[in-house]
C-alpha positions in Angstrom: 6.6 -22.1 -40.0 4.6 -19.3 -39.5 3.9 -16.4 -37.8 0.4 -14.5 -37.2 -0.6 -11.3 -36.3 -3.9 -9.4 -35.1 -4.2 -5.5 -34.9 -6.1 -3.9 -32.5 -6.0 -0.5 -33.3 -8.3 0.7 -29.9 -6.0 2.8 -27.7 -7.0 4.9 -24.5 -5.1 8.3 -26.0 -3.3 8.6 -28.7 0.4 9.6 -28.2 2.4 12.3 -29.9 4.8 9.8 -30.9 2.6 7.6 -32.5 2.5 7.0 -36.2 0.7 3.9 -36.8 -2.9 3.0 -37.6 -4.5 3.3 -34.6 -6.7 6.0 -31.9 -9.4 6.9 -30.1 -11.9 5.2 -31.2 -15.6 4.9 -30.5 -15.9 1.9 -27.5 -19.0 0.8 -29.8 -16.8 0.1 -32.7 -15.0 -2.9 -30.5 -17.5 -5.9 -30.4 -18.1 -5.5 -34.2 -14.4 -5.5 -35.1 -13.9 -8.4 -32.6 -16.7 -10.2 -34.9 -14.7 -9.3 -38.1 -11.2 -10.1 -36.9 -13.4 -13.2 -36.1 -14.9 -13.7 -39.8 -11.8 -12.9 -41.3 -9.3 -15.4 -39.3 -12.3 -18.1 -40.0 -12.0 -17.8 -43.6 -8.2 -17.7 -44.3 -6.8 -20.4 -46.4 -3.9 -21.4 -43.7 -0.6 -23.1 -45.9 1.0 -23.5 -42.4 0.2 -24.2 -39.0 1.7 -21.2 -37.7 3.7 -21.0 -34.1 4.0 -17.7 -32.9 1.2 -15.1 -32.4 1.0 -10.8 -31.5 -1.1 -9.5 -30.9 -0.3 -5.9 -31.5 -1.8 -1.9 -32.1 -3.0 0.1 -30.5 -3.6 -1.8 -27.1 -4.6 -4.4 -27.1 -4.6 -5.2 -23.4 -7.3 -3.4 -23.2 -9.6 -6.3 -25.4 -12.3 -7.8 -22.3 -10.2 -11.1 -20.8 -13.5 -13.6 -22.6 -13.3 -11.9 -26.1 -9.2 -12.3 -26.2 -9.6 -16.1 -25.2 -12.0 -16.4 -27.8 -10.1 -14.7 -30.3 -6.7 -16.7 -29.4 -9.3 -19.9 -29.7 -10.1 -19.2 -33.3 -6.8 -18.7 -34.5 -6.2 -22.6 -33.2 -9.2 -23.5 -34.4 -8.6 -22.1 -37.8 -5.1 -22.9 -38.6 -4.4 -26.2 -36.1 -2.3 -24.7 -33.4 -1.9 -26.1 -30.7 1.2 -24.6 -28.8 2.5 -21.4 -29.2 6.3 -21.3 -28.9 5.4 -17.5 -28.4 2.8 -15.7 -28.0 2.8 -12.0 -27.3 0.6 -9.5 -26.0 0.9 -5.7 -26.5 0.2 -3.4 -23.2 -0.5 -0.3 -21.6 1.2 0.4 -18.3 -1.2 0.6 -15.7 -3.5 -1.4 -18.2 -3.1 -5.0 -16.7 -5.6 -6.5 -13.8 -5.0 -9.8 -12.1 -8.1 -10.8 -13.9 -7.1 -9.8 -17.3 -3.3 -11.7 -16.6 -4.9 -14.8 -15.7 -7.0 -14.5 -19.0 -4.3 -14.3 -21.2 -2.9 -16.8 -19.7 -5.4 -19.0 -20.3 -5.3 -18.2 -23.8 -1.7 -19.3 -24.2 0.1 -15.8 -23.9 3.4 -16.4 -23.1 5.1 -12.4 -23.7 3.9 -9.0 -22.9 5.3 -6.0 -24.2 5.7 -2.9 -23.1 5.0 0.5 -24.6 6.8 2.0 -21.7 9.1 5.0 -23.7 10.6 6.0 -21.4 10.4 5.8 -16.6 11.2 10.2 -16.6 7.5 12.0 -15.4 7.8 14.9 -17.7 8.6 13.0 -20.2 5.5 10.9 -20.6 3.6 13.5 -19.6 4.6 14.9 -23.4 4.1 12.1 -25.0 0.1 12.2 -23.5 0.9 8.8 -21.8 -0.2 8.8 -18.0 1.6 5.8 -16.2 4.6 6.3 -13.9 8.0 4.2 -13.1 6.2 2.7 -10.7 3.7 1.3 -12.7 5.5 -0.6 -15.0 7.4 -2.1 -11.6 3.7 -3.4 -10.6 2.3 -4.1 -14.1 6.0 -6.4 -14.2 5.7 -7.9 -10.9 1.8 -8.7 -11.4 2.7 -10.6 -14.9 5.6 -12.9 -12.5 3.4 -13.9 -10.2 1.1 -15.4 -12.6 4.0 -16.8 -14.5 4.8 -14.8 -17.4 8.6 -13.3 -17.0 9.5 -13.3 -20.6 8.8 -9.3 -20.6 10.3 -6.6 -22.9 9.9 -3.4 -22.5 10.3 -0.2 -25.7 12.4 2.7 -25.1 12.5 5.6 -27.4 15.4 7.8 -27.9 14.7 11.2 -29.0 11.6 12.7 -27.1 10.8 15.7 -26.6 12.9 17.3 -23.0 15.5 14.0 -23.0 18.6 14.6 -21.9 21.8 12.5 -20.8 21.1 12.2 -17.7 17.1 11.4 -18.1 17.9 9.1 -20.5 19.7 7.3 -17.7 17.1 7.3 -15.2 15.3 5.3 -17.4 18.1 2.6 -18.1 18.2 2.9 -14.5 15.0 1.8 -14.2 15.7 -1.1 -16.9 18.4 -2.0 -15.0 16.2 -2.7 -12.0 13.1 -4.6 -13.3 16.2 -6.6 -15.4 13.5 -7.7 -18.4 14.4 -10.7 -20.9 14.0 -7.6 -23.3 14.3 -4.4 -24.6 13.8 -2.2 -28.3 15.4 1.0 -28.5 13.8 3.3 -31.2 14.9 6.2 -32.4 12.3 8.9 -32.8 10.9 9.0 -36.3 10.1 12.0 -37.3 7.2 12.2 -39.9 4.2 14.0 -40.8 2.2 10.5 -39.8 3.1 11.2 -36.3 1.3 14.7 -33.9 5.1 15.0 -32.9 6.7 14.6 -36.2 4.5 17.1 -38.0 4.6 19.6 -35.8 8.3 19.2 -36.0 8.2 19.5 -39.5 6.5 22.3 -39.5 8.7 24.3 -36.9 6.0 24.3 -34.3 6.0 24.3 -30.5 3.1 22.3 -29.5 4.0 19.0 -28.2 7.3 19.9 -27.1 8.3 19.9 -31.1 11.1 22.4 -29.8 12.5 20.4 -27.0 13.4 17.5 -28.9 17.1 16.7 -28.6 19.1 17.0 -31.9 19.9 14.3 -34.1 23.4 13.8 -33.1 22.4 13.8 -29.6 19.5 11.2 -30.2 22.2 8.7 -31.8 24.1 9.0 -28.7 21.3 8.0 -26.7 21.2 5.4 -28.8 24.5 3.9 -28.5 24.3 5.0 -25.1 21.6 2.2 -24.6 23.2 -0.6 -26.1 26.2 -0.2 -24.1 24.4 -0.1 -20.4 22.7 -2.9 -22.1 25.2 -4.8 -23.1 26.6 -4.9 -19.5 23.5 -6.1 -18.0 23.9 -9.1 -20.7 21.0 -7.8 -22.9 23.0 -8.1 -26.6 21.7 -6.3 -29.8 20.7 -8.8 -32.2 19.2 -6.4 -34.7 18.9 -2.6 -35.3 16.1 -2.0 -32.6 16.1 -4.8 -30.2 17.9 -6.2 -27.5 17.6 -9.5 -25.4 19.1 -11.8 -22.9 20.5 -15.5 -24.8 17.2 -17.6 -25.6 15.2 -14.4 -25.0 14.7 -12.9 -28.8 11.1 -12.3 -30.1 10.8 -15.1 -32.1 8.0 -13.8 -34.0 9.5 -10.8 -35.1 12.7 -12.7 -35.9 10.0 -14.0 -39.2 9.3 -10.7 -40.7 13.7 -10.3 -40.6 13.9 -13.2 -42.1 11.4 -13.1 -45.2 9.4 -16.3 -43.2 5.9 -15.9 -44.3 3.2 -15.0 -41.6 -0.9 -13.9 -41.3 -1.8 -10.6 -40.8 -5.6 -10.0 -40.0 -7.4 -6.6 -38.5 -7.0 -3.1 -39.7 -4.1 -2.6 -41.6 -2.5 -5.8 -40.8 0.1 -7.4 -43.5 0.7 -10.6 -44.3 3.7 -12.0 -46.7 3.1 -16.1 -48.0 6.8 -16.1 -49.1 6.4 -14.4 -52.8 3.3 -11.9 -52.0 2.5 -8.9 -49.5 -1.6 -8.4 -48.8 -2.4 -5.6 -47.1 -5.8 -4.3 -45.1 -7.8 -1.6 -45.0 -6.3 0.7 -42.7 -9.8 2.2 -41.4 -11.1 -0.1 -38.6 -14.9 1.1 -39.3 -14.3 0.4 -43.2 -12.4 -3.1 -41.5 -15.9 -4.0 -39.7 -17.9 -3.2 -42.6 -16.2 -5.3 -45.1 -16.6 -7.7 -41.9 -13.5 -10.4 -42.7 -12.6 -9.3 -46.7 -10.8 -6.2 -46.2 -7.5 -7.1 -48.4 -6.9 -3.2 -50.2 -4.5 -5.4 -52.3 -1.5 -7.5 -53.4 1.9 -6.5 -54.7 4.8 -9.6 -55.3 7.5 -8.8 -53.3 11.5 -8.1 -54.1 12.7 -10.8 -52.3 16.4 -10.8 -53.6 15.8 -7.0 -52.2 14.3 -7.3 -48.9 16.1 -10.3 -47.7 19.6 -8.1 -48.1 18.8 -5.1 -46.1 15.9 -7.3 -43.7 18.6 -9.2 -42.7 21.5 -7.1 -42.4 19.2 -5.4 -39.9 20.9 -8.3 -37.7 23.7 -9.0 -36.4 24.0 -12.2 -37.5 24.2 -10.9 -40.9 23.1 -11.9 -44.2 25.3 -15.0 -46.2 24.5 -13.5 -50.4 24.6 -16.0 -52.6 26.1 -15.4 -55.7 23.5 -14.3 -57.5 23.4 -11.5 -54.7 27.1 -10.8 -55.7 25.6 -10.2 -59.0 23.0 -8.0 -58.7 24.1 -5.9 -55.6 27.8 -6.8 -55.4 29.5 -3.3 -56.9 26.8 -1.6 -53.4 28.0 -4.3 -51.3 31.7 -3.5 -52.2 31.0 -0.1 -51.8 29.6 0.0 -48.5 32.8 -2.7 -47.2 35.2 -0.1 -48.4 33.4 2.9 -46.7 33.3 1.0 -43.0 29.8 0.5 -42.8 29.4 -3.3 -43.9 32.0 -5.7 -42.8 32.7 -9.5 -44.1 33.7 -12.6 -42.6 33.4 -16.3 -43.6 30.8 -15.4 -46.6 28.6 -13.3 -44.3 28.1 -9.4 -44.8 26.9 -7.5 -41.4 26.6 -4.0 -40.8 29.6 -2.7 -38.7 28.6 0.0 -35.2 29.0 3.0 -37.4 26.9 1.4 -40.3 24.4 0.4 -37.4 24.2 4.3 -37.8 23.2 5.1 -40.7 22.1 2.1 -41.8 19.6 3.7 -43.7 21.9 4.5 -46.3 23.0 1.1 -46.6 19.7 -0.3 -47.2 18.5 2.4 -49.9 21.1 0.4 -52.3 18.5 -2.6 -52.1 15.9 0.1 -52.7 16.6 1.2 -55.5 19.0 -1.0 -57.6 
């Protein structure tokens, strides 16, 4: 089965760590953007009936309730989808109201992903976010009142000012809230975020000089993995942890190389062989009004299946063709202790998880 991803790149503020194509855009752009989304969805040639939906961004929780219901209905009407196995909406803490959540439930949303990143006031402030830990707790209670109990919470290891003590404070809140799913990312340092760029330039803004070392960031990640395990929240992908049965069905499609259709600015699609990407700019997307593809490329399916499969703790079963093509690299990584093999399945070892980019590079360069 296929999935659907919808990009809503509008945000109330641009977080310092964010390297996505989203930001504080004119509110006047939202209505024509939503119209363009409906046009693109309606014109799409559906080869499969999708069973998962993911609204990301950006901050799709700020879409007006009526507009959100209309958008999800447009996907169902165009694709023939009737009941979503999983329908996720990304939400910024503090953006929820009872009216909004009721509209989400009417639209078929059954999973919410909170971009929390930290529960510690000083760390939150330096990212540019405005919530408090209690805000997240109140929002989770509101969702539960309306029947949405499948909740994900995002955390980032490596934020400015983070220490082992403050990290454990965030994990204490995770234990208190007991979500079904937790994503733990290590801070990405690149030029696409304000914080990352400042760190690369050796600057001082956004707390760039006060970020944890790479070794400490790794320690924080491992601490999270250990504590989450004691809570019954097991790692099933490098950055993703879930209670049994609450793994993200939509995101699993990406790692299992299953098809998905993406709509909106900078959205990507994959049909099993070819990848398609839309234009990055929201204003340009509006101008193109549904005809927003910026290019196609043929996927390197063998290579991608190997490194996306290795992201999963379930691992990947190399075929005879895979051993013929990648056997040298696989055997070297097995000898180095970065991979392990059992019953024909290859998996990352605990050390391999921390050095996964080295392993994945084998399949990018082959």
